[in-house]
Residue, then its C-alpha position, 0 to 999 in steps of 0.5 A: m278513660k272510657l277506652l281503658l274501662l271497656p276491657l274491664l267491663l267486658a271482663a266483669t260481664a264475662a265473669l258474671a256470665g261464667a259464674a251463672a253458667s257454673r252455678p249448681p242447678n235447681v233440683i225438683v223431685i216430684m213423686s206420685d203415690d200408688s201409680g204403676y209402672s205403665d200408667l204414664g203415656c211415656y211408659g205405655g199408658e193411655i192416661a193423658t200425661p202430656n207434660l210428663d211425656a214432654l219431660a221424657r222427650g227432653g230427658v232420659r227415662f230410666t227403665q230399671f229404677y226401683n223404690t221400696a214397695r211402700c209409702c213410708p219406707t220409700r220416703a225415708a230412702l228418698l230423703t236420706g240416701l239410705y235403706p229405709h231401715q237405716a233411716g228408722i222406717g223399715h215399716m210404716m209409722d208404727d214404733r216396734g221398739l227396734a232401731g230399724y222400725r221406729g216409725d220416725l226418721s232417724r237423727q243418724a240419717l241426713t235429709l236432702a234438705e239438710a245436706v244441700r243447705p251448706a252449699g247455699y240452697r234454699t229448700y222447699m217441700v210440698g205434699k205428703w211427708h209421712v216419715t214421723k209418728k208424731v202426726r198430732p203434736e202436743g207441743d214443739a217437741d213432737r215436731h222434731n221430725w217435721p219438714l222444717q225441723r229436718g232442713f226445709d225452709r218452707f212446707y205446705g202439705t200433710i204429715h200423715g200419708a192418706g186422706s180425703f182430697f177434698d178435706p185432708n187431715s194433718l194439713v200443715r203450713d210450715n209448722a202449723l196445722i190448718s184447715p183447707q177451708a179456713d186458710p187465709e193464704y190459699r182460697p181456691e174456688a174449690f179445694y182439691y189437694t192435688d191442685a193445692i200441692s201444684d199451686h204451692a210448688v208454683r208459688f214457691v218457685a215464684e217466691h224464690k225468684r223474687d226473694h232469693a234469685d242469687r241462690p239455687f233451690l231444692m224442692y220436693v213435691a210429694h203428691t198423694a195422687p192417685h192413692w186411694p180414695m178415688h177422688a177427682k174433680p168433675a171436669d177431669l173425670a168427664k175426660y175419661r167417661g167410657r174410656y175403660d168400658a173395654g175392661y181390664d184385659a183389653i186395656r192391659a193388652a193395649r199397654v203391652a203393645r205400646m210398651r213394645e213400640l216404645g222399647l220398654l218391653d223386651p220381646r223375650w219377656t212373657v207378660a205376667p198373667q192377668r190378676g184380679g179376675a176376667w172382665a167377662d166375669v164382672a157383674d157390676k161393670e159400671f162400678e169397676t170402670r168408674c174406679m179406673e176413670v177416677f184413677a186416670a182423672m187423678l193422674d191427669c190432674l197431677d200432670q196438669g200441675v206439672g205443666r203449671l210448674v214447668a210454665e213458671l220455671r220458664r216464666t222466671g228464667q229458671w228452666e234451663n238450669t233446673l234438674l227435674l226428677f219424676l218418680q213414684d213411691n211404689g207399684g199399683c195398689a191392690e188394697t181393697l179398702g172401701r170395696g167390700r160388700q160388707n161395708p155398712g151404710p148407704r150406697e147412694r148419696a142422700a138428697t139432703p145432708s143428714l149430719p151437722r155442718l162442720a165449721a170452716d176452721y175445724l181440723q178434720p182428724d181422720m184418714i177416713p172422714k166420717q162426713t163431708r163438711d156440708g153434712y153428708p156421710v162418707r160412703q164405702g162399699h162395693g157399688v159405691l161409685p167413687g169420685a165425689g168427696d162423700t165416697y172412700v173407695a180404692y180401685g182394686e187388684a185388677w186395675a192395679n194389675v193393669s197399672n203394673t203391666p207387664f209385671r207381677e205383684y203390687k205395692h207391699w211386694v218386692h217382685e217387679g210390680g211392687i218396686s218398679s218405678p218410672l224415673i224421668a230426668h230432665w235438665p236442659a243445661g246438664i243432659p247432652a242433646a244426644r241423650r234426650n228422649t233415650l232409655e237408660p237401662q242401668p239398675s238404680h234405686l231411691i238410695d241413689l238420689m242423695a248421691t245424685l243431688l250432692d254430685v250436682a250441688g257440689a256438696p260433701y256428705p258429712a260424717e257428723y251432723r248436729g252431734e250425731r254420727l251419720i250412717p254412710l250413704e248407700g247409693v251412687s250418683l246417677v249423673p254419669a247415666f245422664s251422659g250415657r256412662a256407667l254408674g259404677r255400682k259396686q254393691p247389689i241392691f236390696w229390699e225388705h218389706e213385711g218379710n218380702r225380700a229381694v236382692r238384685d246383683g247385675r242381671w240376677k234377682l233373688v226374691a221371696k214373698g213373706a217371712t217364710g216364703p221360698w227364694e225365687l231366682y230370675d235372670i232379669g235380662a232375659d225375664r224381667t217379668e219373673t215368670h221363669d224361676l231358675a232357683a232349682q237350676e242354680p242352687a249355688r247362685v241362690r246360696d250366694l245371693a241369699a247370704a249376701w241378703e242376710n249380711w245386708a239385713r243384719r248390717a242395715q237393721v232389717i233383722p230381727w223384726i218379723w223373724g225375731p232373734p235369731h233370724g230364721a224363727p218367725k214369730a207367730g202372727k208376724g209377717k202378714q201384709q199390713s193394711p192401709g195408710g200408705 
């Protein structure tokens, strides 16, 4: 009898092993906020990012991956596989009464979580949501576009887009607003939001293994670091004291050299000019260096969290079959928030608090808090050294220019500095060994992530969901690129944000600044830094690409905001760059 049972047992074991090997992968999407193309070590930067660098060595680095140039639109495109206007968030959280600009995620757009649930996935989200105008709900109906209502099983993070790292506003666990100081489930020695995001990502991985080991999972980890305010833990900041004393010019030149060594900077490309002033002309060098020291410390802390997440995947045996993607939401941020000489208030921290202490369960309501929990007023203005929780300062244009090395422009704009993002893809079970530590130059975009996820999950994209007819997907799967094959993209890639607009078709890019700015034409293969405008030499190509953009803009719900009906007649006062918050 035993001899008869042995073949059956062996067959059953083999079947189980085959089933495990063929199971769809776990997927983790990690996104940073307001970092630039060259900030990571594996993309040329001097900031210590050993964990992300290790993922790059074990995976594929995309060199021409694109975002949408701004926080809310990027999140909408990432979550839905559509252009942000099609998802209802062509601008930010403001409602302009037009389908493409409602500031609230459209019901005609399916989220990643909603898409993979039918394939058996558990779904988790940690960090910055920022795709709804309903930040302070008055009832359950106002939560209609919160994470749990859009397909996620668990959520810990902020509904709004920016705020203090020591006392964030709109902090939520699942569906309930909470105070970081009165959270019974998470009581660190000192609260810091980047750590809280990383710790909850680790927690969800552990809980999934314990409670749902028979199912794959999707997790979206949306960091707010290193978005302003420049807040860092003292231990992380100490690593970078003096690191930027050489100034903008020297740091940027060092990045250029490393990018060339890594194969990220073609020798044919002219590095875009330094912006934001020369280091020799800076009067308050202590202030400027501190801004970048804090920025580096913030990104370093994010990377440490990635290391803890990788360790937990290994510990729980989920590492080999997890597809991990890292990207960023826009280019470096040149916004000047909190840096003005006109900002009122003290420049130095007072010896003692001057305001009443806030209760532990107080829900801090403001993007820019008026005070710390222990009674110190929040300080802004040129010369206020950032880092501590009683400061609220951005790192400024010159350092953003360094972050975006070697490209032009910044967050908001759709020149390469505003839209170029690292994309690291790491998947031990799915990326061939020969493709690891390689560069992938095929142009790709956030709209491709939904198609990629559906591809690896083996899930179809439905025509309808919950009674709504869905807008068809715009992107293509990136899975072929994991093994070095062509993506098969048949359509150009398009952009619009605040009137800044572009189209990328093969090696050619047509781009313009502002609602009335002239079209510029670049051969990206020969000139990705956009320093040689060929519009005058190629008028027919300009006309063709401009017509393609116009057709897309009408189809994708871009028009009529800014231009008004009919397109081509801008409304007075429209088209200006918008302010903070994303």
